[in-house]
N, C-alpha and C positions, 0 to 999 in steps of 0.2 A: 635574398629576402624571403621571409616566410609569409606567403600569401595564400589565402584560400582559393582553390582552383576547381573548375569543373573537371572531374575525372574523365568524363565522356561528353561529347557534343552531340550525342544522339538526339534527333528531333530538332536540332538547330540548323539555321541556314546562314551561309556566309557568301559574301561577294569579295573576290580578290581581283584588283585591277593589275594589268601587266603580268598576267599569269601564264604566259606562253613559254617562258624560259627563266633561267636564273633563280633569283631569290623568290620571285612571285610564284613560279611553278613549284618550288620547294614548299612554300607556305601552303599553297592550295592542296598539294598532295598530302601534307601532314594533317591538315584539317579533315580531309577525307578519312585518313587513318583513325582520327579521333571520333568519327561517326557523323560529321556534319555533311549536309547537302551543300556542295560548293559550286557556285557559279564562277567560272574562270573567265575573266574579261581579257580580250585581246583585240587588236585591230583586225586581225584575220582569225576568226574562230577555228579555222582548219588547222591552225598552228598549236591549238591546245591538244596535248598528247595523252594526258591522264585518262584512263578508260572510265573512271567513275566521276570525272568532272563534268559539269554542264557548261559547255562552251557558250559564250555570249559575245556578240560583236560589241566592242566597247573601246572606241578611241576617245580618251578623256578630253581631247581638244574639241570634240563634236558634241555639243549639248543635246542634240536630238538623239544621239545614240545612248547617252546617259539616261535620258528620260525613258527611252524604249527598254533599256536593260532593267531599270528599276520597276517599270510597269510589268515586265515579264515575270520578274521575281514575285511581285505581288500577286499576279494572276495565278502562277503555277504553285508557288510555295505558301503564299498567304502570310509570310513573315520574313523578317531579316534581323538576325541576331548579331552578326559580325560584319563589319566593313573594314577591309584592309586596303588602304590607299598606298599601293606599291608602285604603280606605273611611273616611270621617270626616264629622263634622258640626261646625258652628260653635259651637253651644250658645248659652247666654244671653250677652247683651252686658253689659259692665261688669265691675268687679272681683268677686271671690268674695263679698264681703259684700253685694253687690246681687243676687246670683243666687238663684233659687228652688232649693230642694232637688231638686225634680223635674228642673229644668234641669241641675243638676250631675250627677245620676244618669244622665241621658240621654247627656250628652257623654262621661262616663267609660265608660259601657257600650259605646258605639260606638267611641270613639277609642282606648281602652286595653284594656278587657276583651275586645273583639272580636278585635283582633290577637293578644292572648295566647292565646285559644282556637283561632284559625285556625292559629297557629304550633304549638300543642300537638298538634293533630290532624294537621297536615301533616308534623311531624318524622319519623315513621316512614318515609315515602316519601323525604323529603329526605336522610335520613342513610344511605340505601342507596348513595349515590355521593359520592365525594370531590369537593369543590368546588361543592356546591349552594349557592344563595344565598337569603338572606332580605333584602329591602330594605323598610325601614319609612319611609313618607313622613311626615316630621315637619315641624317648623317652628322657625325661629330664635326664635320666641316662647317655646319651651320650654327655652331655654338657661338654665342656672343661672348662667352667667358673664356674662350680658347683662341687658338690661332686659326683664323679662317683660311681655307685652302685656296691660296692665291693661284695655284696651278689651274683651278677651275672656278674663277671668281663668281660668274653668274650662277653656276650650279650651287655653290655654297650659299649664296644669298637666297636662292629658291628654297633651300632646306631650312634656312633661318625663318623664312615665311611659313613653311610647313609646320615648324614648331609653334609659330604664332597661331596657326589654325588650331592646333591641339589645345592651346591655352584658351582660345576663343570658344571652342566647343565645350570645354570643361566649364568655363565661366557661365555660359548661357544655358547649358542643359544638364549639368550634374544634378541639379535638384529635381530633374525629371528622370533620373536613373541612368543617364548615359555615362559610360566610362570611356574617356578619350585619353590616349597615351601616344607618345612617340617612341620609336625604337631605332637605334643605330645598329646596323648589322655588322659594322666593321669593314675591313678591306677584304672584299670577297672576289673570288675568281669568276667573273662574269664578263660579258661583252664590255661593260663599263669599267669594271675593276682591273681587267687584264689577267693574263695567264700567270703572272708572277705573284698575284695576291695569295696570302697564306691561308685564307679560309675558303671552304667549300660553300656552295649555295645552301646546303642543309645547315651548316654551322651558322651562316648569316641569317637564316630564317628562324633560328631557335628562339630568340627573345620575342620576336613578333608573334610566333605561335603561342608562346607562353602567355603573352598578354591577351591573346584571343580566348584563353581559358579562364580569365578572371571572372569571379562571381560578383553579384551585386554587392556593393559596399566595399569592394577592393580599392586599392589606391588608384588615383586617376589624376589627370592633369600633370603628368610627369614625363621626363625624358629618361629612357632606359638604354643601358648597354650591358650585355652579358648578365641580364636579369638583376641589375643594380641601378639605382637612380643616379644619374649624372647631372652636372650643371647644364643649364640652358646655354 
C-alpha cells in the first residue's frame, strides 16, 4: 500500500515494550536506525543490549512500573511520539478448555491488560501532538474472520482483545490525531515462535516499524500483515 511515511524519526521519541529480545528488540533497534530516541522496556533493563537504546524497567503487569516509565519519558524527553505494545507471552498450550485458570489469567494480564494500561498512561503524552502512533503487535491467530489458533487458545483470545484495543483507541482518539494500528508479524523464530519458524525477528518487525513511520492523516484503525490490510 502506498502510504506517506516519515523518512526519518529524528527528534521523535518511542517506547517499545518487551524490547529485550526477539521482535521487540528488532523493532527498537530499527527505530534507533531511523533516528528516534527509543526507550526499551523490559522486566530487567540489564537485558537491553542495544547501545543507543534507553533501558527502562517495565513489567507491563505492574502498573506502578508503567507509571514510572511514562513519567521518566516525560521528564527526560518531554514528548512521546510512538508507543509499540509488543510485550507478550505464549500462555498455556491447547484450547481454552484445557488451560488452567492461572494460565488464562497470566496470558490475559500480560497480552491484553498490560497494553491497555501502558496505552492509558501514555495517552497524555501521545495526544500532545497530531500524528502520534500506537502500534499493537498482534497475531493472525486473533482474527475473528479466520481460524483461531486452537494450539494456543488463550493466546489467540488475548490477541483478539488486543485488536479490540486498537479499534477502541482509533474510535476514541483518531479525531485528536492518534494513529492506532495492529500488526501481525507472522510466524517468527523467537522463544515463542520456535526455531523452525521461517521468519527472522527483523522480518517479523518490518510491518510494525513501517507503521511507526506513518505521518498524520495516514490510515489507522487497521490490522496489517506484510504492509497490507487484513481482516480482523
